[in-house]
C-alpha positions, -999 to 999 in steps of 0.1 A, spaced: -179 -240 -36 -172 -203 -26 -169 -212 10 -143 -237 1 -124 -212 -21 -126 -188 7 -113 -214 34 -83 -222 9 -73 -187 2 -76 -178 41 -54 -210 48 -26 -200 23 5 -189 40 10 -166 12 -22 -148 21 -12 -142 57 21 -129 46 3 -105 22 -19 -93 46 5 -88 75 33 -72 53 10 -49 34 -8 -37 65 24 -31 84 38 -12 54 8 8 45 4 20 81 40 29 83 40 49 53 7 66 63 20 75 97 52 92 80 29 112 56 7 122 87 38 134 105 49 155 75 14 171 71 7 177 107 42 188 114 37 215 85 5 225 99 17 229 135 47 249 122 24 272 105 3 276 137 28 278 161 62 289 145 48 318 124 80 337 129 102 307 115 78 300 87 77 338 78 115 343 80 134 347 49 155 320 34 190 335 30 190 369 13 162 362 -11 124 370 -8 113 335 -1 102 323 33 108 290 51 70 282 44 75 278 7 103 251 5 87 232 35 55 232 17 71 218 -14 89 194 5 56 180 20 42 177 -14 73 159 -29 75 137 1 40 126 -4 45 116 -39 77 99 -32 59 78 -6 31 71 -30 58 59 -56 78 38 -30 45 19 -21 35 15 -58 70 0 -65 69 -24 -38 32 -33 -45 41 -41 -82 71 -63 -71 62 -80 -39 25 -78 -34 14 -85 -69 37 -116 -69 20 -128 -35 -14 -122 -49 -7 -142 -81 7 -172 -60 -25 -171 -38 -46 -171 -70 -26 -200 -85 -29 -220 -53 -66 -215 -52 -72 -223 -88 -49 -254 -87 -69 -265 -58 -102 -258 -75 -90 -275 -107 -83 -307 -90 -118 -312 -76 -141 -336 -96 -167 -311 -100 -144 -285 -115 -128 -310 -137 -164 -319 -151 -173 -282 -157 -140 -276 -175 -147 -306 -199 -182 -292 -205 -201 -319 -185 -226 -312 -156 -216 -323 -121 
């Protein structure tokens, strides 16, 4: 029965849509975060004079606002992913579960189990 359930889930078009969309979206956001982190690190390593130069007439250097940007950007990317996951990915997951449960409930063995009878 487990193998049948796995087969039904893997054959569900919602499953294929969920896997491809979530993977593509997750990797895109991950690459953006890596660019931000590695870009900041490379600026610190190879553009020390820029990172140490003052912003305007104040005492703050460019490294502080850029470092804060990296942190805020990471939090924003996480929030964007969670928002989409809660709206789109969770709906697809529920549809997959409904389809798998509906197919399971229609089999004679599952009907007997639900009614308290042995198969």
